[in-house]
C-alpha positions, 0 to 999 in steps of 0.5 A: 475518498479514503477517510470520511472527514472534509478537511484535515487539520494541518500538522504544525511542524516537522516533528509533529509530522514525524511523530504522527507517521511513526505512530501510524506505521507502528500500528496501522498494518499488523502482520502477526504471521510476518508473511512475506517479511524479510529476515531481521538481519536484512532490515538491520543491513538496510538500516545501516547501508540503505544505498546498498539495500534492495529498494523493495525493503523501503516499500515493505516497511511502510505497509508492515507494522512489525517490520517498520518497528524493527527497522526503526529500532535498527536505525536508532541502534545505528545512530548510537553506534556511529562514531562521533565524527559521523554522528551529525551526518548519520543523525541527519540521514536517519531523520531524512529517511523517517521524514520521507516515510512519513511524507509518503503516508501523509500524502496518501492521507491528504489525497484521500481527504481531498479527492472525490470519486469522479467515475463509477467503476464498470464491471463485467461478469463474475470473473472479471472487473475492469474498464476500458482504457480512458481516451485521455491520460488525465482521466482515471481508468475505473477498475472494480475488484469484488472481494465480497465472496473471497475467503480470507486466510486462516492462520497459515492456511491460504484462503480459497482462490478467486478468479483472476482480475485484470488491471490496465498498466495505466498511470491513473487507475481509480481502484475500488475494492468491494469488501466482505459484508460486515467489514467496518468503516474506518479500518485501515488496510494495506495493499501491495502488488507482488511478483515472485521477486519483490513488491511492485506497488503498495498503498494504504486506504481506510474502508468506507461505506458507499451505497450501504456497502463497505469499500476501499477506494484509491488511485494507483499508478501501474504504468511501470509494471511489466505485463504479467500475473501478480498477487494483490495482497489486501490486509487489515488487522485480523484478516488478509486476502490474496488475489491473482492479478493480471497487468496488461497494456492496451494492444496499441501499446504492445506493438 
């Protein structure tokens, strides 16, 4: 469960959904250092020619408020510059892009409101936290990542390295992250799994208190990600953590 309320009040129109998602994305994922952000001309090009752009840009703007704000500005400019004969088609496409982004955030929020944890995550020793693959594909694989001893980045200086964690390449991973002591409930966090070339997976969640400890809990699909070492970036307003992560398939799937 991502947000500690029982039932969300339904959004009454597409415009309400659009306004909610835009306001949320503009503020929920601050990134003052613009770490890992594409250059402005890349966002402008993607806004004008999305079919020719890198799909990872779309993933990035949904978990980086500065880039989302810049992207929407370029979309508005693209609409203003469109020729009269193309204005109707261009406006419809721009609205479709923004509504699609809002739907993605809306689904994450609604899923978090309705879902209840099904399994307690199992842990190994200090350097590793992972459960074995579930016997059924319908049962989420519980994985626990411990950030209680991790050091956040300070400005441009990276935090201290933490031991490598492992996540199975499964379609349903029940991911739980223990946050540092003192982390507040209700704070929004963005999560992204990055390779050297692109963002492989991203999501968002709000911190909550579980058994007296602040945690993040969300469901992830890592089945499409090739085996290898990646970097998990966990960010909220004022702090950012980076964890080395190994994605690994079970031995029987590697043959």
